[in-house]
C-alpha positions in Angstrom: 59.7 -55.6 44.0 60.5 -55.5 47.7 59.9 -57.3 50.9 58.3 -55.4 53.7 58.6 -57.0 57.2 56.0 -56.1 59.7 57.1 -57.0 63.2 55.2 -56.3 66.4 57.6 -55.3 69.2 60.3 -53.0 70.3 63.1 -51.6 68.1 65.9 -54.0 67.2 68.4 -54.6 69.9 72.0 -53.6 68.9 73.2 -57.2 68.4 70.1 -57.8 66.2 70.7 -54.7 64.2 74.3 -55.7 63.6 73.3 -59.1 62.4 70.4 -57.9 60.2 72.7 -55.3 58.6 75.3 -57.9 57.8 72.8 -59.9 55.7 70.9 -57.0 54.3 74.1 -55.5 52.8 74.4 -58.6 50.8 70.9 -58.6 49.4 70.2 -57.8 45.8 66.9 -57.0 44.1 64.2 -58.3 44.3 65.3 -59.1 47.9 65.1 -55.4 48.9 64.0 -55.5 52.6 62.4 -52.8 54.7 61.2 -53.1 58.3 58.2 -51.6 59.9 57.9 -52.1 63.7 54.4 -51.9 65.2 54.1 -51.3 69.0 52.8 -53.9 71.3 49.2 -53.5 72.4 48.7 -52.3 76.0 46.1 -55.0 76.3 46.7 -58.7 77.1 45.7 -62.0 75.6 42.9 -62.1 73.0 42.4 -58.4 73.1 46.0 -57.7 72.4 46.0 -60.3 69.6 42.9 -58.7 68.0 44.3 -55.1 68.2 47.7 -56.0 66.9 46.1 -58.1 64.1 44.0 -55.2 63.0 47.0 -52.9 62.8 48.9 -55.6 60.8 46.1 -56.0 58.3 45.9 -52.2 57.8 49.5 -52.3 56.6 49.1 -55.1 54.1 48.1 -54.1 50.6 45.3 -56.1 49.0 47.6 -57.6 46.3 50.5 -58.4 48.5 51.8 -62.0 49.0 51.6 -62.4 52.7 53.9 -64.6 54.6 53.1 -65.2 58.3 55.8 -66.5 60.6 53.9 -68.8 62.9 55.0 -71.8 65.0 51.9 -73.7 63.6 52.9 -73.0 60.0 54.6 -75.2 57.5 58.2 -76.1 58.2 60.2 -76.0 55.0 63.8 -76.4 54.2 65.8 -73.5 52.7 65.6 -74.6 49.0 61.8 -74.9 49.3 61.6 -71.4 50.9 63.7 -70.0 48.1 61.4 -71.5 45.6 58.2 -70.1 47.3 59.7 -66.6 47.5 60.9 -66.7 43.9 57.5 -67.9 42.8 55.9 -64.8 44.5 58.4 -62.5 42.9 57.8 -64.1 39.5 54.1 -63.4 40.0 55.0 -59.7 40.4 53.4 -59.4 43.9 54.8 -57.2 46.6 55.7 -59.3 49.6 54.9 -58.7 53.2 56.3 -60.9 56.0 54.6 -60.7 59.4 56.1 -61.5 62.8 53.3 -61.2 65.3 53.4 -60.1 68.9 53.7 -62.1 72.1 50.1 -63.4 71.8 50.5 -64.2 68.1 47.9 -63.1 65.5 44.2 -63.9 65.1 42.4 -65.9 62.4 41.9 -62.8 60.2 45.7 -62.6 59.6 46.0 -66.4 59.3 43.2 -66.4 56.7 44.8 -63.6 54.8 48.2 -65.3 54.7 49.3 -66.8 51.5 51.9 -68.9 53.3 52.2 -69.7 57.0 55.8 -70.5 57.7 57.2 -72.1 60.8 61.0 -71.6 61.4 60.9 -74.5 63.9 58.8 -76.4 66.3 60.8 -74.5 68.9 59.6 -71.0 69.9 62.2 -68.2 69.6 62.4 -64.7 71.1 61.2 -62.1 68.5 64.6 -60.4 68.4 66.2 -63.7 67.4 63.5 -64.5 64.8 64.3 -61.2 63.1 67.9 -62.1 62.7 67.1 -65.7 61.6 64.6 -64.2 59.0 67.3 -61.8 57.6 69.7 -64.7 57.2 67.1 -66.9 55.6 66.2 -64.2 53.1 69.9 -63.9 52.2 70.2 -67.7 51.9 67.1 -67.9 49.7 68.5 -65.2 47.4 71.7 -67.2 47.1 69.9 -70.5 46.4 67.7 -68.8 43.8 70.8 -67.4 42.1 72.6 -70.7 42.1 75.4 -69.3 44.3 77.4 -71.5 46.7 76.3 -70.0 50.1 74.0 -72.9 50.8 75.7 -76.2 51.1 73.6 -79.4 50.9 
């Protein structure tokens, strides 16, 4: 079981790579993370959103548990996130986490998502979202394993 992260945008900046590497080195199965970066569309607005959404959907297997990071999604605490991820792993589904582009994703991706997750009501730059995601995956692993990384 693995987690594939699809992110629209440029390659990780060095400071992001360093942070992601820090957390990914600590991950254990089934929290086996791989990244696939999809280039931004050359278009703008709705056209860009539609093109990027189509490319995202082409990369998502039919049986995958799809998590969409979206500011309009559900805001959950870390223990609830850990429980959701563990439930998907227990069901034996491969997991895909999507970070959309600057214009977001269209309703096709939202409709396909099994879980729409908001990190915050705030909007963050995509590079920072990647780092936050890596840390939250590590935190979820530690919570699910009953280890003391997460303090209540």
